[in-house]
N, C-alpha and C positions, 0 to 999 in steps of 0.2 A: 469465408471469413476465418482467419487464423485465430484460434483461441487455445491457450494452454489450460487444460482442466486439471486441477490438483486433486479434487475430491468429487465423486459423484456416486452417492448411494441413496437409499430410500429416504434418508433424513436430510441430507445436505448436498449442496453443490457449490464449488468454489473454483476460481480460476482467474486468469488474466487475458484480456484481449491483446492480441499482438499486431504489430505493423504488418500490413498486407497490401502490396502494391496493386493488387487486382481490385481493391475496394476504393470507394470515394475517399479522398484525402488520406490514402494509405491506411484506412481503418482507424483514423483518429477518432477518439471518443470525447474530446474536451471542447465544450462550448467556449471556454475562456481562452483557448489557443487554437483558433481555426480560421479558415477563410470564408467558409459558407456554413452557417449554423444548420441550415436545412439538411446538408449532407451528413452532418454529425448526428442529427436526430434520426436519419435513415440508418446510420450505422448502429446506433443504440437500439432502434426498433428491431434490427436484425439480430442483435445479441439477445434481446428479450425473447424473441421467437426461439432462439437456440436454448434458452433457459426455461422455455415453456411458461412464460409469464408476460405481463404487460409492462410497457415503459413506465407507467404510473406506479409500478411496484418498486422502482428504484428510488434510493435516497442518496443525495449527493451533498457534499459540503463545499463551501468556499474556503479552500485550503490556503493557509497563510504562513506555513512553517512554524506553527505555534506548538505548544504542548497541551492545547485545549482538546477536550473530548466531549462527546454528547451522547446521552442515552436516547436512542431512537424509539419513539412510540408510534402507535397507529396514526396519530394525528400528523406525523411527519411524512407519511407515505406520499411519494411523488415529489417531494421537495427537491428542486434542482434537476429533476429528471428531464424537463423540456425547456427550462428557462434558468438563466443564471441568477436572476433576482429573487428566486424563491429558495435557493440553496441555503443550507444551515450556515450561518455566518461564523467566520473566524474559528474554524474547527479543523483538526487534522486527524481525528480518530472518532469512529462511530461504533457503538455496540447496541445490541438489542436482544431481547428474548422472544420477540414476535416472529411468527412464521410468515412466509410469502412476502418478505421484504428483502430487496437486493441492496445490501450495503455496498457502497461504491467508494473507491479511492483512485485518484489519478496520479500517474507518475511518468517521468521520462528521465531516468537515471536514479531518482530517489528510491529508497527502500520501501516496498509495499509489504505490510504484515497482515496476514489473514489468520484469524484464530477462531476456535470453537471449543465448546464443552458439550459433547453429544448428550450426556446424561441430564444436563439442566436446560439445554436448548440455547445456551449463550453463544452468540456469534459476534464477530467484530472485524473491523479493518482499521489499519493505522498507516498514515503517510509519514515516513521518517526520512526526510532528506538530512544532510549533515547538520543542519540547524536544529531539526527536530530531535536528532540523536543526541547532540550535546545538551539539549534541554530535557533529555531523558523522557520523551513522551511515552515510549513503550513501558518503561519501568513505572512511571507515574500512573498510567492507566491500569496496569495490572495490580499495583498497590491499592488503587481505588476499588477495583473489582473484589479484591480480597477483603478489604476493610468494610466497604459500604454494601457490597452485594453479597458478602459472605461466600465468595467464590473459592472453591478449593483449586488452587492453581496446579496441583499435581494431576488434575484431570483435564487440563487445557492442552490442546494441540495447536501448534503454530506452523504456518507455512510462510517462509520469507521468500518473496517473489523476485523475479528478474530485476537487476539493478546494475549500476555502474560498478565494474570490477575494481579490485585494488590496483591492478596494473594501470588502469585508465583514470583512477581517481587521484589526480595530482593536486596538491595544495601547497600553499606557502606556510611559513612558520606560524603565522597567527592562527590559522585553523588547526594546525598540528598541536599547538599549545592548549587549545580548547579541548581537544580530544584527550590529551595527556592529563589535563586537569580532572578528568572523570575518575582517574585512578585505576582503571581496569582495562584500558584500551591499548596499552603498550605493545602487547603481543600481536596487535592487528595493524601495526604501522611500521614502515621502514623509510629510510632516507636514501635518495638517489644523488650521489655526489656529482654525477655528470650534469644533471639538470638543476641541481640545487632545490629539488622539490621533495616533499614528503608524500608517501602513498598510504592511503588509509583504506582498510576493508570495512566499509560501513555495514555490510551484511553481518559480518562476524561480531561487530560491536553491538548491533541490535540483538543478535542471538545472546550475547553475554548479558544484556539487560533483561531479557526474558528469563534467563537462568537465575539471575540475582533476585528477580521477583519471586522465584519459586517454581518455575516451570521446568520439568525434567528435560535435560539435554536430548534425551531419546525421543522427546515429543516435538522436537524442532527440526524442520526440514528446510533446506536452502536450495533455491533454484540457481544453478550455476551460470545461467544465461547472462552475458554482459550486454547491456542495452547499447553500449557504444560499438561493440564489435559485431554483434549479431545482426544480420539483415532483417530480422524480425523485431528489432528493438528501436524504440524512439529514444533519441539521445539529445537532450538539450545541450549538453556540453559539446557535442560534435556539431550540431546544426544551429544552435542558438534559437532558431525558430522551428520548433518541432511539435508534432502531435503528442498525444498522451495515451498511455495504456490505461485501461480501466480494470482494476482488480476488484473482485466481487465475491460475496458469499451470501447464500440464501438458505434458510431453513425451510424445508418443504413441509406443508401441512399434511 
């Protein structure tokens, strides 16, 4: 099972499951985009074994490209882990201070954001497709953590996962104008006269949102893997019907 591990120490483990042609449904992790749910559960079980935990330790959301986030408690443990109908509704970011919970985010071109504050035990995941980015989901969540949870964002570390590259993220003027309206994304866009398309770097735009919230640039890492180009990437834009990566983080007890 192909998995990119970003962090693995005594306190934390985080990473992203990757496309793997040797696994059922190419290691697809999404119950909402699959052919056989039983195969997806088998893939998730295998990932749980890799993480030395149980499938019931996973928490999943029903992602809707919103700017909504949810503070996960022990009562949420297992939600969406083996059934879609128990997933946290209409939510695209999860955070918790609880140990032994695997926060999960599903992507196929969208930007996955994994973050933690080792000193306080805060962990979280964000699903930021272009719609989530223009709704500023990352910026809004980090502002919430600062104001409501009294989180010192200078101590937060962020991993931006594999996503659609700027070269492959072609959009028309309507989407370009929405990014331009943010006021800070101009450096991450260019116009291709031959195709009459705009190209946007969604990863860099999300990184900028993290910086605007107060996270040091030196604390933000970006996975350069393009989900469209890489044989290990699920790409909705390329395939229209594709599996999903599962980006995760767990604090170890």
